[in-house]
N, C-alpha and C positions, 0 to 999 in steps of 0.2 A: 876422142871427141868429147867435149864437155856436155853436161846434162842440159844446160840452157840452149846450146846450139842444137842438140839432138831434138829437143821438144819444139823447135821452130820459133821460139819467142825471141823478140829483139829486146835486149837489155840496154836501156839508155844509161849513160854515165850519170852518177849521182852528183858529180862536180858541177855539171851544167845546171841542175835544178837548185843546188845550193847557191851558186852565183846569181841565178835569176831571183831567188828569194832575197838575197842580200841587196840586190839592185832595187827591188820593189820596196824593201824596208827603208833604204836610204832615200828613195824618191818620196815616199810617204812622209818621212821625217822632214825633208826639205819643204814639202808643200805645207806641212803643219806649222813649221817655223815661219814660213812666209805668211800664213794666215794670221798668226799671232802678231807678227810684226806689222801687218796692215792695220790690225785693230789698235795697236799701240800708237801708230802714226796718226790714225784718225783721232784718237783721244788727245794727242799732243796738238793737233790742229784745232780741236774743240776748245782748248784752253788758251789758244793764241789770240791776243786782243787785236791783232791787225786785220782780222777777217770780219766781215759783217755778221751780225747776230744770227740771222737764219742759217747761214752757212756753218757757224760754230755749233748751233744746236743739232743740225743734221750730222755733223762730224762726231759730236759726242754720242748721239744715239746710235749711229752706225758702228763706231768704235766699241761702245759698250756691248752692243749686240754681237759683234764679231768675237769679242773676248769671251762672252758668255758661251757662245757656240763652241769656241776652242776649248774652254774648260770642260764643257759637257762631253766633247769628243775625247778629251784626255781621261775623264772619269770612265767613259765606256770602254776605252782601250785597256785600262788597268785591270788586272785580275782581282777578284774579290778576296781571295786568300793567296798568300805567298806560297805556302806549302799545302799539299793536300791533307785533308783530315782523315785519319784512319779510324773507322768505327768498327769495333769488333762485335760480332753477334753475341747475345746473351745465351748462356747454356741452360 
């Protein structure tokens, strides 16, 4: 009998959690790209001369705000340093 079975613990397979993590990351990337695309679309509508002026201003403001929020989210998601900094204590 193995030690994990002897102790009574239930060991969940790691593959399930890895697949779940990959699924969540892919869903987050899809939603982020959708948000950025919506901002770009609204900016394009804002520069289109066929729409009335108030609608163009609202599209420009909304698209700009959505793109700023998207850039802020990207900045928050990125690590500050690519590699960890090793600080050795002085003797």
